[in-house]
C-alpha positions as CSV (number, residue, x, y, z in Angstrom):
1,M,-30.6,-38.9,3.6
2,R,-27.8,-38.2,1.1
3,V,-29.9,-35.5,-0.6
4,R,-30.4,-33.7,2.8
5,F,-26.7,-33.9,3.5
6,N,-25.7,-32.5,0.1
7,L,-28.2,-29.7,0.5
8,A,-27.0,-28.8,3.9
9,L,-23.4,-28.9,2.7
10,L,-24.3,-26.6,-0.2
11,V,-26.0,-24.1,2.1
12,L,-23.0,-24.1,4.5
13,I,-20.5,-23.4,1.6
14,L,-22.7,-20.6,0.3
15,L,-22.9,-19.0,3.8
16,L,-19.1,-19.2,4.3
17,F,-18.6,-17.7,0.8
18,S,-20.9,-14.8,1.5
19,Q,-18.8,-13.8,4.6
20,S,-15.5,-13.6,2.6
21,T,-13.9,-10.3,2.0
22,V,-11.4,-8.9,-0.5
23,K,-9.2,-5.8,-0.4
24,A,-10.3,-2.8,-2.3
25,N,-9.2,0.8,-2.6
26,T,-11.9,3.3,-1.9
27,N,-11.6,5.3,-5.0
28,T,-15.2,6.1,-5.9
29,D,-15.9,8.9,-3.4
30,F,-15.2,11.6,-5.9
31,E,-16.8,14.5,-4.1
32,N,-14.4,14.1,-1.1
33,I,-11.4,14.6,-3.4
34,V,-12.0,18.3,-3.2
35,S,-11.8,18.2,0.6
36,Q,-8.1,18.7,1.0
37,E,-5.9,20.0,3.8
38,L,-2.7,21.9,3.3
39,V,0.4,20.0,4.4
40,W,3.2,22.4,3.5
41,E,4.1,25.3,1.1
42,K,7.3,26.4,-0.6
43,D,8.0,29.7,-2.3
44,L,10.4,29.0,-5.2
45,G,11.1,32.7,-5.9
46,E,10.6,34.6,-9.1
47,G,10.1,31.7,-11.5
48,Y,6.8,30.4,-12.9
49,I,5.6,26.9,-12.3
50,T,4.0,26.3,-15.7
51,T,4.2,22.4,-15.9
52,S,3.0,19.7,-13.6
53,P,5.3,18.6,-10.8
54,L,6.5,15.0,-11.1
55,I,6.2,12.4,-8.3
56,H,8.8,9.6,-8.3
57,D,9.2,7.2,-5.4
58,D,9.7,9.5,-2.3
59,S,10.4,12.7,-4.3
60,I,8.4,15.6,-5.7
61,I,10.3,17.1,-8.6
62,V,9.2,20.5,-10.0
63,R,10.6,23.0,-12.5
64,T,10.4,26.7,-12.8
65,S,10.7,29.0,-15.8
66,G,12.8,32.2,-15.5
67,T,10.8,35.4,-15.4
68,W,10.8,37.7,-18.4
69,F,11.8,40.7,-16.3
70,D,15.2,40.1,-14.7
71,E,18.2,37.8,-14.7
72,S,16.8,35.0,-12.6
73,R,17.4,31.5,-13.9
74,P,15.0,28.5,-14.3
75,M,15.5,25.7,-11.8
76,V,14.6,22.1,-11.2
77,Y,14.0,21.2,-7.5
78,S,13.5,17.8,-5.8
79,F,11.7,17.7,-2.4
80,D,10.8,14.8,-0.2
81,F,7.2,14.4,1.1
82,D,8.0,16.5,4.2
83,G,9.0,19.4,1.9
84,N,12.7,19.1,2.5
85,L,14.9,20.1,-0.4
86,Q,16.9,17.1,-1.7
87,W,18.7,18.6,-4.7
88,S,18.3,21.4,-7.3
89,I,19.9,22.3,-10.6
90,T,20.0,25.6,-12.5
91,G,19.3,26.0,-16.2
92,E,22.5,28.1,-17.0
93,G,22.2,30.3,-20.0
94,S,18.4,29.9,-20.1
95,T,16.1,32.6,-18.9
96,N,12.6,32.3,-20.6
97,H,10.0,29.9,-21.8
98,D,11.2,26.8,-19.9
99,M,7.9,25.1,-20.3
100,T,8.8,21.5,-21.4
101,P,7.2,19.0,-19.0
102,L,9.6,16.8,-17.0
103,L,9.8,13.3,-18.3
104,F,10.5,10.2,-16.2
105,I,12.2,7.4,-18.1
106,P,12.1,3.8,-16.5
107,S,15.2,1.7,-16.7
108,G,15.5,-0.5,-19.8
109,E,17.7,-1.6,-22.7
110,G,17.8,-1.2,-26.4
111,N,20.0,-1.3,-29.5
112,C,22.3,1.4,-28.2
113,G,22.7,0.1,-24.7
114,N,21.2,-0.2,-21.2
115,W,20.1,2.6,-19.0
116,P,18.9,3.1,-15.4
117,E,16.0,5.2,-14.3
118,M,16.3,8.7,-15.7
119,L,14.8,12.2,-15.5
120,A,14.7,14.0,-18.8
121,V,14.9,17.8,-18.6
122,A,14.8,20.1,-21.7
123,W,15.6,23.8,-21.6
124,A,14.8,26.9,-23.6
125,N,18.5,27.3,-24.3
126,G,18.2,24.2,-26.5
127,S,19.9,21.7,-24.2
128,V,18.4,18.4,-23.1
129,Q,19.7,16.5,-20.1
130,A,19.3,13.0,-18.6
131,L,19.6,13.2,-14.8
132,N,19.6,10.7,-11.9
133,P,16.1,11.4,-10.4
134,T,17.4,10.5,-6.9
135,T,20.5,12.7,-6.8
136,G,20.2,15.2,-9.7
137,D,23.5,14.1,-11.1
138,T,23.9,14.3,-14.9
139,F,24.1,11.2,-17.1
140,W,24.4,13.1,-20.4
141,T,23.7,16.5,-22.0
142,K,23.0,17.3,-25.6
143,N,22.2,20.5,-27.5
144,T,19.6,21.2,-30.2
145,A,18.8,24.1,-32.5
146,V,18.0,27.5,-31.1
147,Q,16.1,30.3,-32.9
148,T,15.3,32.9,-30.2
149,W,14.6,30.0,-27.9
150,G,15.1,26.3,-27.9
151,I,12.9,23.4,-26.6
152,T,9.4,24.2,-25.2
153,G,7.3,21.2,-26.2
154,S,6.7,17.9,-24.5
155,M,9.2,15.0,-25.1
156,L,8.2,11.3,-25.3
157,I,9.8,7.8,-25.2
158,D,9.7,5.7,-28.3
159,A,11.3,2.3,-27.6
160,D,15.0,3.1,-26.9
161,R,14.8,6.6,-28.2
162,I,13.7,9.9,-26.7
163,V,11.9,12.1,-29.1
164,V,12.7,15.8,-28.6
165,P,10.7,18.6,-30.3
166,T,13.3,21.3,-31.1
167,R,12.6,24.9,-32.0
168,N,12.4,24.0,-35.7
169,G,12.2,20.2,-35.9
170,V,12.6,16.9,-34.2
171,D,15.7,15.2,-32.8
172,L,15.9,11.6,-31.7
173,F,18.4,10.6,-29.1
174,C,19.5,7.2,-27.7
175,I,18.3,7.1,-24.1
176,A,21.3,5.1,-22.9
177,D,24.0,7.6,-23.9
178,G,22.4,10.6,-25.6
179,Q,23.8,9.7,-29.0
180,L,22.0,11.7,-31.7
181,I,20.2,9.1,-33.9
182,E,18.2,11.2,-36.3
183,S,17.4,14.9,-36.8
184,Y,14.7,16.4,-38.9
185,E,13.7,20.0,-39.8
186,T,10.1,21.2,-39.7
187,G,8.4,24.5,-39.0
188,L,9.0,26.9,-36.1
189,G,7.2,25.6,-33.0
190,W,6.1,26.7,-29.5
191,R,5.0,24.2,-26.9
192,N,4.4,21.9,-29.9
193,G,5.0,18.4,-28.5
194,A,5.4,15.3,-30.8
195,S,3.4,12.2,-30.9
196,V,4.0,8.8,-32.5
197,L,1.3,7.2,-34.8
198,E,2.5,3.7,-35.5
199,E,5.8,4.3,-37.3
200,T,5.2,8.0,-37.9
201,I,6.1,11.0,-35.8
202,I,3.7,13.8,-36.1
203,I,4.1,17.4,-34.8
204,G,2.5,20.8,-35.5
205,D,3.9,24.3,-35.8
206,E,3.1,28.0,-35.6
207,Q,2.0,28.2,-39.2
208,G,-0.8,25.6,-39.1
209,L,1.3,22.8,-40.6
210,L,1.0,19.3,-39.3
211,W,4.3,17.5,-40.1
212,S,4.8,13.7,-40.5
213,I,8.1,11.9,-40.4
214,T,8.0,8.3,-41.6
215,N,11.1,6.2,-42.5
216,G,13.2,9.3,-42.8
217,L,10.7,11.1,-45.1
218,V,9.3,14.5,-44.0
219,H,5.9,15.6,-45.2
220,N,3.5,18.4,-44.1
221,T,-0.2,19.1,-44.4
222,S,-1.4,22.7,-44.3
223,L,-4.5,23.2,-42.1
224,T,-4.5,27.0,-42.9
225,Q,-6.8,26.7,-45.9
226,E,-9.0,24.1,-44.4
227,V,-9.9,25.8,-41.1
228,Q,-12.6,28.4,-41.5
229,G,-12.5,31.6,-39.6
230,I,-8.9,31.3,-38.2
231,E,-5.9,32.8,-39.9
232,T,-2.7,30.8,-39.4
233,P,-4.0,28.3,-36.8
234,K,-1.2,27.5,-34.3
235,I,-0.7,24.0,-33.0
236,R,0.7,24.2,-29.5
237,H,0.5,20.7,-28.1
238,A,1.3,17.1,-29.0
239,P,-1.5,15.7,-31.3
240,I,-3.8,13.3,-29.5
241,I,-4.1,9.8,-31.1
242,L,-7.6,8.3,-30.8
243,D,-9.0,5.1,-32.3
244,D,-10.2,6.7,-35.6
245,F,-8.9,10.2,-35.4
246,V,-6.0,12.5,-34.7
247,L,-7.2,15.3,-32.4
248,V,-5.6,18.7,-32.9
249,S,-6.5,21.9,-31.1
250,V,-5.6,25.1,-33.0
251,Q,-5.4,28.7,-31.8
252,G,-6.2,31.9,-33.6
253,Q,-6.0,35.5,-32.5
254,S,-9.6,35.6,-31.1
255,S,-10.9,32.0,-31.3
256,G,-9.9,28.4,-31.5
257,K,-11.1,25.1,-32.9
258,V,-10.8,21.4,-32.2
259,L,-10.1,19.4,-35.3
260,L,-10.6,15.6,-35.8
261,L,-8.4,14.4,-38.6
262,N,-8.9,11.1,-40.4
263,K,-6.3,8.8,-38.8
264,S,-5.9,6.7,-41.8
265,S,-5.6,9.6,-44.3
266,G,-2.0,10.5,-43.3
267,P,0.3,12.0,-44.3
268,D,-2.3,14.3,-46.0
269,F,-4.6,14.3,-43.0
270,Q,-8.2,15.3,-43.8
271,I,-10.4,17.2,-41.4
272,I,-13.5,15.1,-40.6
273,H,-15.0,17.2,-37.8
274,E,-14.3,20.6,-36.4
275,F,-15.7,22.2,-33.2
276,D,-15.5,25.9,-32.1
277,I,-13.9,26.6,-28.7
278,G,-12.7,29.8,-27.1
279,M,-9.4,31.5,-27.7
280,S,-6.1,30.5,-26.0
281,S,-6.7,26.8,-26.1
282,S,-5.2,24.5,-23.5
283,I,-3.2,21.3,-23.9
284,P,-5.8,18.6,-24.5
285,T,-5.8,15.4,-22.4
286,K,-6.8,12.0,-23.7
287,I,-9.2,10.1,-21.4
288,N,-9.7,7.0,-23.4
289,Q,-9.5,5.8,-27.0
290,T,-12.6,7.8,-28.2
291,A,-12.6,10.9,-26.0
292,A,-10.4,13.8,-24.8
293,I,-10.8,16.9,-22.5
294,V,-10.0,20.2,-24.1
295,G,-9.9,23.7,-22.6
296,S,-9.8,27.3,-23.6
297,S,-10.9,30.7,-22.5
298,A,-14.5,29.2,-22.6
299,G,-13.6,26.5,-20.1
300,L,-13.4,22.7,-20.1
301,Q,-15.2,20.7,-22.8
302,L,-15.4,16.9,-23.6
303,V,-14.9,15.8,-27.2
304,D,-16.5,12.3,-27.4
305,C,-16.4,10.0,-30.4
306,S,-17.8,6.9,-28.7
307,D,-20.8,7.1,-30.9
308,T,-21.0,10.1,-33.2
309,C,-18.4,12.8,-32.6
310,S,-19.6,15.7,-30.4
311,I,-18.4,18.4,-28.0
312,S,-20.0,19.2,-24.7
313,E,-21.0,22.5,-23.2
314,S,-18.2,24.3,-21.4
315,L,-17.5,24.2,-17.7
316,S,-15.9,27.2,-16.0
317,D,-13.6,29.6,-17.9
318,N,-9.9,30.4,-18.8
319,I,-8.4,26.9,-18.8
320,N,-5.3,27.6,-20.8
321,G,-2.7,25.1,-19.7
322,E,-2.5,21.5,-18.7
323,I,-5.5,19.3,-17.7
324,F,-5.2,16.6,-15.1
325,Y,-7.3,13.4,-15.6
326,R,-7.3,10.1,-13.7
327,E,-10.1,7.6,-13.1
328,G,-12.9,10.0,-14.1
329,V,-11.5,13.0,-12.1
330,I,-10.6,16.2,-13.9
331,V,-8.6,19.1,-12.3
332,A,-7.3,22.2,-14.1
333,A,-6.1,25.6,-13.0
334,R,-8.1,28.7,-13.9
335,N,-5.7,31.1,-15.6
336,G,-6.7,34.5,-14.2
337,E,-5.8,37.1,-11.6
338,N,-8.0,35.4,-9.0
339,G,-7.2,32.0,-10.3
340,G,-8.4,29.0,-8.5
341,W,-9.0,25.4,-9.6
342,V,-11.8,23.5,-11.3
343,Y,-12.6,20.0,-10.1
344,A,-14.9,17.9,-12.3
345,Q,-15.9,14.4,-13.2
346,V,-16.8,12.9,-16.6
347,K,-20.5,12.2,-16.3
348,N,-23.3,12.1,-19.0
349,S,-20.7,12.8,-21.7
350,K,-19.6,16.1,-20.2
351,P,-17.5,17.5,-17.4
352,E,-19.6,18.1,-14.3
353,P,-18.4,19.9,-11.2
354,L,-17.3,17.9,-8.2
355,G,-17.7,20.7,-5.6
356,N,-17.0,24.3,-4.8
357,F,-14.0,23.7,-2.5
358,Q,-11.1,26.1,-3.2
359,I,-7.6,25.3,-2.1
360,Q,-5.6,28.2,-0.8
361,L,-3.4,28.5,-3.9
362,S,-4.9,30.9,-6.5
363,G,-3.7,33.5,-9.0
364,W,-2.5,32.9,-12.6
365,G,-1.8,29.3,-13.4
366,T,-1.4,26.8,-16.2
367,A,0.3,23.8,-14.5
368,M,-1.9,20.8,-13.7
369,P,-1.5,19.2,-10.2
370,A,0.4,16.0,-9.6
371,N,-1.4,13.3,-7.6
372,C,-0.1,10.3,-5.6
373,G,-2.9,8.5,-3.8
374,Q,-4.3,11.0,-1.2
375,Y,-1.5,13.6,-1.9
376,W,-1.9,16.5,-4.3
377,I,0.9,18.9,-5.4
378,Y,0.0,22.2,-6.9
379,G,2.0,25.0,-8.4
380,N,1.2,28.4,-10.0
381,D,2.8,31.3,-11.9
382,Q,3.9,33.0,-8.6
383,G,6.3,30.2,-8.0
384,I,4.3,28.8,-5.1
385,L,4.4,25.0,-4.5
386,Q,1.9,23.4,-2.2
387,M,1.2,19.9,-1.0
388,Y,-2.3,18.9,0.2
389,E,-3.8,15.7,1.6
390,S,-7.3,14.6,0.5
391,K,-9.8,12.5,2.4
392,T,-10.1,10.2,-0.6
393,I,-7.4,8.1,-2.2
394,L,-7.3,8.4,-6.0
395,G,-5.7,5.4,-7.7
396,D,-3.4,3.4,-5.5
397,S,-2.3,4.7,-2.1
398,C,0.9,6.7,-2.1
399,E,3.6,4.5,-0.5
400,M,6.6,6.2,1.0
401,T,9.6,5.0,2.9
402,A,9.8,5.5,6.7
403,S,12.3,8.4,6.3
404,S,9.8,10.5,4.4
405,K,6.5,9.5,6.1
406,T,4.7,12.0,8.4
407,N,1.9,9.5,8.9
408,E,1.6,5.9,8.1
409,V,-0.1,5.6,4.7
410,S,-1.6,2.4,3.4
411,S,-4.3,1.3,1.0
412,E,-7.6,1.5,2.9
413,E,-9.2,-1.9,3.3
414,V,-13.0,-2.3,3.1
415,E,-15.0,-5.4,3.3
416,V,-16.6,-6.1,0.0
417,S,-19.4,-8.6,0.6
418,K,-20.1,-11.3,-2.0
419,A,-23.6,-11.7,-0.6
420,P,-25.3,-10.3,-3.7
421,A,-23.9,-13.1,-5.8
422,V,-24.8,-15.7,-3.1
423,I,-28.3,-14.4,-2.9
424,S,-28.7,-14.8,-6.7
425,L,-27.3,-18.3,-6.5
426,L,-29.6,-19.2,-3.6
427,L,-32.7,-18.0,-5.4
428,F,-31.6,-19.9,-8.5
429,S,-31.1,-23.0,-6.4
430,F,-34.5,-22.5,-4.8
431,F,-36.1,-22.4,-8.3
432,L,-34.2,-25.5,-9.5
433,V,-35.0,-27.6,-6.3
434,F,-38.6,-26.6,-6.3
435,S,-39.1,-27.2,-10.0
436,F,-37.4,-30.6,-9.8
437,T,-39.3,-31.9,-6.8
438,W,-42.6,-30.4,-8.2
439,E,-41.9,-32.2,-11.5
440,C,-41.6,-35.4,-9.5
441,K,-45.1,-34.8,-8.2
442,N,-43.9,-34.4,-4.7
443,L,-45.2,-31.0,-3.5
444,R,-44.3,-31.7,0.1
445,S,-40.6,-32.3,-0.8
446,A,-40.7,-29.2,-3.0
447,F,-41.4,-27.0,0.0
448,K,-39.3,-29.0,2.3
449,F,-36.1,-28.7,0.4
450,S,-36.5,-25.3,-1.3
451,I,-38.0,-23.1,1.4
452,P,-34.8,-23.0,3.5
453,L,-32.9,-21.7,0.5
454,L,-35.5,-18.9,0.0
455,L,-35.3,-18.1,3.8
456,I,-31.6,-17.8,3.7
457,A,-31.7,-15.6,0.6
458,L,-34.2,-13.3,2.3
459,I,-32.1,-13.0,5.4
460,L,-29.0,-12.1,3.4
461,S,-31.0,-9.6,1.4
462,T,-32.2,-7.7,4.5
463,P,-29.3,-5.3,4.8
464,Y,-29.5,-4.4,1.1
465,I,-33.3,-3.8,1.3
466,V,-32.8,-1.6,4.4
467,T,-29.9,0.3,2.8
468,F,-32.0,1.0,-0.3
469,W,-34.9,2.0,1.8
470,S,-32.7,4.3,4.0
471,G,-31.4,6.0,0.9
472,M,-34.9,6.8,-0.3
473,S,-36.4,7.4,3.1
474,L,-36.8,11.1,3.7
475,V,-40.2,11.9,5.2
476,E,-41.3,15.2,3.6
477,L,-42.1,17.9,6.1
478,D,-43.2,21.5,5.4
479,E,-40.6,23.1,7.5
480,E,-38.2,25.9,6.8
481,Q,-34.6,24.9,7.7
482,W,-32.7,28.1,7.1
483,D,-31.9,30.2,10.2
484,E,-31.8,34.0,9.5
485,D,-29.1,34.3,12.1
486,W,-26.7,32.3,9.9
487,P,-24.2,34.3,7.8
488,N,-25.3,35.0,4.2
489,S,-21.9,33.5,3.1
490,W,-23.2,30.1,4.0
491,K,-26.0,30.2,1.4
492,G,-25.3,27.9,-1.5
493,T,-23.1,25.7,0.7
494,Q,-23.8,22.8,3.0
495,V,-24.8,23.8,6.5
496,I,-24.8,21.4,9.4
497,S,-26.6,22.3,12.7
498,F,-26.8,20.5,16.1
499,E,-29.6,21.5,18.5
500,L,-28.3,20.8,21.9
501,E,-30.4,21.4,25.1
502,G,-32.3,24.4,23.9
503,S,-29.5,25.9,22.0
504,S,-28.0,25.2,18.6
505,I,-24.6,25.3,17.1
506,A,-24.0,25.4,13.3
507,I,-21.3,25.5,10.7
508,G,-21.3,26.1,7.0
509,D,-19.1,26.4,4.0
510,I,-16.6,23.7,5.1
511,G,-16.8,21.5,2.0
512,T,-19.1,19.4,0.0
513,Y,-20.0,16.0,1.4
514,S,-22.0,13.3,-0.3
515,T,-23.8,11.7,2.7
516,V,-25.2,12.7,6.1
517,S,-22.5,10.6,7.8
518,E,-19.6,12.4,6.1
519,A,-21.1,15.9,6.7
520,T,-21.9,15.2,10.3
521,I,-18.4,13.8,11.2
522,A,-16.7,16.7,9.4
523,A,-18.9,19.3,11.1
524,A,-18.3,17.7,14.5
525,E,-14.5,17.8,14.0
526,E,-14.6,21.5,13.1
527,L,-16.9,22.3,16.1
528,E,-15.0,20.0,18.5
529,I,-18.2,18.1,19.2
530,H,-17.8,14.4,20.4
531,L,-20.0,11.9,18.5
532,V,-20.8,8.3,19.3
533,I,-21.8,6.3,16.2
534,E,-22.9,2.7,16.5
535,E,-22.1,0.4,13.6
536,T,-24.7,-2.3,12.8
537,N,-25.4,-4.7,10.0
538,L,-28.2,-2.3,9.0
539,G,-25.9,0.8,8.8
540,N,-24.5,3.4,11.1
541,Y,-26.6,5.2,13.7
542,L,-25.7,8.3,15.7
543,I,-26.1,7.4,19.4
544,S,-25.0,10.5,21.3
545,I,-23.8,14.1,20.6
546,D,-21.4,15.7,23.1
547,G,-22.3,13.1,25.7
548,Y,-26.1,13.6,25.4
549,Q,-28.0,10.5,24.4
550,G,-31.6,11.0,25.6
551,D,-34.2,9.1,23.6
552,G,-32.0,9.2,20.5
553,W,-31.3,11.6,17.7
554,E,-33.0,12.3,14.4
555,F,-31.8,14.3,11.4
556,F,-33.5,16.5,8.8
557,V,-32.2,17.2,5.3
558,D,-33.7,20.4,3.8
559,G,-36.7,20.0,6.1
560,S,-37.3,16.3,5.5
561,R,-36.9,13.8,8.3
562,G,-34.4,11.0,7.5
563,L,-34.9,7.4,8.5
564,Y,-32.4,4.6,9.2
565,S,-28.8,4.6,8.1
566,I,-26.9,7.9,7.9
567,D,-24.4,6.5,5.4
568,D,-26.9,6.2,2.5
569,V,-28.9,9.4,2.7
570,E,-27.4,11.7,0.1
571,L,-26.9,15.5,0.3
572,D,-26.9,18.2,-2.3
573,E,-24.1,20.7,-2.5
574,N,-26.4,23.3,-0.7
575,S,-28.2,21.0,1.7
576,V,-29.1,22.1,5.2
577,L,-28.6,19.2,7.7
578,V,-30.1,19.6,11.2
579,W,-29.7,17.2,14.1
580,R,-32.4,17.2,16.9
581,P,-33.1,15.0,19.9
582,A,-35.8,12.5,19.1
């Protein structure tokens, strides 16, 4: 009797456990990231937006560089999420090359004092400022060396110091009050940010020299003689620190290379690997401790040293600026007259395209977008700033205060079933109970106590079996799906068609969707068709279209009839999806 009670209690606990849910962000639907709708646009005038906007709390902060043709001045603007201007400042005395990325500094304390949250802004006139990111008020301003221009490379935080790459060296300032701590002279630089390798600051220059600053000692390694085929390779980014290597991208007049330097061989860094890339190389982006994304006129490429070091084939072309990366998603601006954007994911050790969706912002561009949950901020060389909302949240949802919300935004909750783990536990328990009772020479008890466990496991497994089946279940038909009356512009895109009472209505080129469900809902919204979809434990089913239910509906993907759930039948980027009455 006690055995039966314990067994029943175990089964009850397992069933309750299987129904529990946890909160999770839906961050894996990569292809829907490219489906974005414009929220607002701002024209910032003559200046270029050449560095990524910065998102802090409820603010979008962006800088422009003055043009090279008139007396306009570079600016820093702060907007709220509705696109309203909160504050702005002008870079007085600076006209060109204001390309230093904005740097947010969290509050903290150090040897030279305490400091609140700050926004560090560096200018081509050689000045560096610490601002209040909420109001734009100045905490402190300091000047650095100028030779034709001043600061153009990226800054970084090192403990209680801010490391600033000057025109011809590196200055270290106390974050709290801007006090100059140390100043070092190196070679002339351009967009040459600094990095910190343990106790060493490393920075490149326009002559192919990689400089190391350790305990006050300055040393340089010349890459000019080592790099074959490039005269005076220029280093125009902050070196990337990997597990075993320092990655440096070098530019020549007509070509470029990615160099992997022995991390432990400094300060005389030795080249271990080198890979050819196109000219006008971009600013590389580290994606983990063994890999980085690089760009050039040849496009995006992945340098991967997780096993043996290699470089992938290129994707797209003319990626000459910053590269965005987060949770496997890559976004970069095409730097050309027609411009546009490349969306990709890291897959199979290379960047693979996510979709062919184009946002409305095009033209010359080198600034990567800023992202906050479902919101994306883009800027280009025409001084146009745009905000978009995506169907998919990347990372955590973007929380805003009520004053700046246009719609309530929260982290999307989904039910994450623990049933797979329960099924495994039930099957294991079935095996143990059956084996134990069999060993006791009691075959009747073996079946009596173990069969219920097996039955429950099979019941819990049913939705997963059906889901797997539905994902695979497309009945092959020899039927042409393309309609010659459809525009040729739809070819190569996803097309969704509804056959309604002897007529049909279709739409194409509205985005790239991963499943039948997503494509159907998106097309219905565009065509203003009302759908009724029933949710069941076995998946979602389309019940009626525009009020017509009939004997049900069935769908065809590229001529093949689909069975069961519409959520798990996948589409290609050029699939033709047709809905017909059953």
